[in-house]
Each structure stands twice: as structure tokens, then as C-alpha cells.
C-alpha distance (Angstrom), angle and dihedral (degrees) to the residues before:
residue distance angle dihedral
M1 . . .
T2 3.76 . .
L3 3.77 103.6 .
S4 3.75 114.5 122.8
V5 3.84 94.6 -141.0
Q6 3.79 88.8 71.5
L7 3.77 121.0 96.3
A8 3.73 123.5 -158.1
E9 3.77 111.7 -110.4
P10 3.82 118.0 -133.1
Q11 3.81 117.1 -96.2
T12 3.81 89.6 -114.1
D13 3.79 92.2 59.5
R14 3.80 113.9 117.2
R15 3.80 93.5 -141.9
R16 3.80 122.7 113.0
A17 3.78 93.7 -147.5
N18 3.80 137.7 25.7
R19 3.82 117.6 -101.3
A20 3.73 127.6 -132.6
A21 3.81 124.3 -154.4
L22 3.76 119.3 -118.9
R23 3.77 138.8 147.2
L24 3.78 112.8 -134.2
N25 3.78 132.6 155.6
A26 3.80 115.9 -122.0
T27 3.76 141.1 160.0
M28 3.77 128.0 -126.9
R29 3.77 128.4 -160.4
E30 3.77 133.5 -173.3
A31 3.82 118.6 -154.8
G32 3.79 110.0 -82.3
R33 3.81 93.8 12.1
S34 3.79 137.1 96.7
R35 3.75 123.6 -99.9
V36 3.79 116.7 -91.9
Q37 3.80 128.9 -161.0
A38 3.77 118.1 -103.4
R39 3.80 135.6 179.3
L40 3.79 122.0 -146.3
I41 3.78 115.2 -132.0
D42 3.77 98.0 -179.2
I43 3.80 140.0 -14.5
S44 3.78 143.2 -160.1
T45 3.76 133.7 176.3
H46 3.82 90.6 -87.9
G47 3.77 103.3 41.8
C48 3.79 150.2 -36.5
R49 3.74 145.0 -126.1
I50 3.76 118.6 -120.1
E51 3.75 142.2 -174.5
C52 3.78 109.2 -136.4
A53 3.78 138.5 150.7
S54 3.82 91.9 -141.0
G55 3.73 118.1 124.3
A56 3.81 93.1 -136.1
S57 3.80 106.9 142.7
S58 3.79 130.2 -151.8
D59 3.80 115.3 -63.6
T60 3.84 91.4 22.6
W61 3.80 116.5 135.8
V62 3.80 116.2 -130.9
W63 3.77 141.6 169.9
L64 3.79 115.3 -123.4
S65 3.77 119.0 -160.7
I66 3.81 117.8 -162.0
A67 3.82 121.2 176.5
G68 3.81 109.9 -103.9
L69 3.85 95.0 21.4
E70 3.76 134.5 83.3
T71 3.79 112.6 -103.5
Q72 3.81 108.3 -83.2
Y73 3.79 123.3 -138.5
C74 3.81 105.1 -141.6
R75 3.77 143.0 176.6
V76 3.80 118.7 -134.2
V77 3.81 100.5 -125.0
W78 3.78 96.4 -178.0
R79 3.78 136.7 -5.7
H80 3.79 132.7 -169.4
Q81 3.79 119.2 174.6
E82 3.81 106.9 -55.2
F83 3.82 96.0 -11.1
A84 3.79 127.7 84.6
G85 3.76 140.9 171.1
L86 3.81 116.2 -137.7
E87 3.79 128.8 -164.3
F88 3.82 117.7 -153.8
V89 3.83 114.9 -129.4
T90 3.82 88.0 -145.3
P91 3.82 112.9 34.8
L92 3.82 116.4 -127.2
A93 3.78 115.7 -106.6
E94 3.83 111.8 -111.3
P95 3.83 93.5 -117.8
V96 3.82 90.4 52.4
L97 3.80 91.7 50.8
E98 3.81 92.2 45.1
R99 3.83 90.1 52.1
L100 3.78 91.5 49.6
L101 3.82 91.2 48.5
S102 3.83 94.3 45.0
D103 3.82 87.4 63.4
Q104 3.82 87.2 54.8
H105 3.83 95.5 40.7
H106 3.78 94.8 135.1
L107 3.76 122.7 26.3
S108 3.79 119.5 -133.7
E109 3.79 122.9 -119.1
A110 3.83 88.1 -104.7
S111 3.83 91.1 53.7
I112 3.82 90.8 47.9
N113 3.78 89.5 52.5
E114 3.82 89.3 49.2
L115 3.80 89.6 53.7
R116 3.79 90.5 50.4
D117 3.81 89.1 50.1
I118 3.78 91.9 49.4
A119 3.81 90.6 48.8
S120 3.82 90.3 53.0
R121 3.81 94.8 45.7
T122 3.80 95.0 46.6
H123 3.81 91.0 45.9
R124 3.78 90.2 54.9
L125 3.80 91.9 45.8
A126 3.82 92.9 48.5
N127 3.80 91.3 51.3
K128 3.83 93.4 43.4
D129 3.83 98.6 45.5
K130 3.79 109.3 46.0
N131 3.80 96.3 -171.3
T132 3.81 134.9 115.2
D133 3.80 91.8 -72.1
A134 3.79 93.4 54.5
E135 3.85 91.0 85.5
L136 3.81 90.7 51.6
L137 3.79 91.6 48.8
A138 3.80 91.6 47.3
E139 3.78 89.7 51.5
L140 3.80 91.1 48.7
S141 3.81 90.3 47.8
D142 3.81 91.7 52.1
K143 3.81 93.0 45.3
C144 3.79 93.8 49.5
A145 3.80 92.7 46.2
V146 3.82 91.7 50.8
E147 3.80 93.3 45.5
A148 3.82 90.6 49.2
V149 3.81 91.0 52.2
I150 3.82 93.2 46.6
E151 3.79 94.1 46.2
G152 3.81 91.3 43.7
L153 3.78 90.0 54.7
R154 3.78 91.1 45.9
L155 3.82 90.5 49.9
G156 3.84 90.4 48.2
E157 3.86 90.3 51.0
A158 3.79 91.2 49.9
E159 3.84 91.3 50.4
A160 3.83 91.2 46.7
Q161 3.81 91.5 50.9
S162 3.76 90.1 47.2
N163 3.80 91.5 51.1
N164 3.87 91.9 46.6
S165 3.80 91.9 50.4
R166 3.84 90.3 53.9
K167 3.84 91.9 55.0
């Protein structure tokens, strides 16, 4: 993948595919329940991390609807408070993921602030709840903090270039 918002994951990472940060609205639905609002934090061909008030627990099967994609059937791999990791039953094709990410190429200032907020909240949760999900939350905290810094710098560069071109 050639998008600059993507960071290389360490070799020791258990993931099958690199994740890219984005902020997209979605809905999630468990069988027999109503849809609930969700917000994507990052995504790869094999899954995503979301922020969602749903009570879906680990190993629950859900449908995730993201604008521009077919509804994805997913397994909740982990869940801690309002954060969850989902694994797609059918991985996304690279071109589909690239198209989705190209629409999110540069995050807005509001999205960057959301990433900073997520980094802070997940850091507090990871330190407060020393359980098996603490490592996942710490990883999410680190990833969101790094993405917020990178996107903040990119946004600052774009504003500086815009200001220089007006002079």
C-alpha cells in the first residue's frame, strides 16, 4: 500500500496486514439487535478497530456497515469498554481498501483531535485495568498518538504551504 498515513508495524506484531488510521462513521449490528453507531479508528484488509457503545463481547459475530463498502460480517476479537477489534470473515481486496483510504487521505483537524483523545482515554484504561486487554489498549493508545502527531505535522505543512503560496 502506498498511502502515507500508513505506518509499518513491527515484525513482532501478530497482525497479518498493516493498519491505516482513519475516522469513519459506521454501524454495527448483532443478530437480533438494533444497529448501533460505531466509529472506525483504523483498518486493514483483515479487520479494524472501532469505538462503539455496543455490548458485543469477544467472539460475538456482527455485521459492520461502512459507507462505500459492502456490509462486512465480522468477529469481535477483543473488546474493552467502548473499544473493540474486529476481524473480517472475508478480507478486503487491496484496491477496495486503497479506494476507501484515498477518500480519507488527509485527516481533518477535528479527526486529529479525536485520535489524541482516543490515545489519552485508551492510555488511562490500559493503566487502570491491568488485564489481558491492557496490551491491546496500550497498542491502540500508542498508534493513535503517533497518527495524531503525523497527521498534525502533515496538516501544519499543508497550511504553511498554503500561506506561502498566498504571499
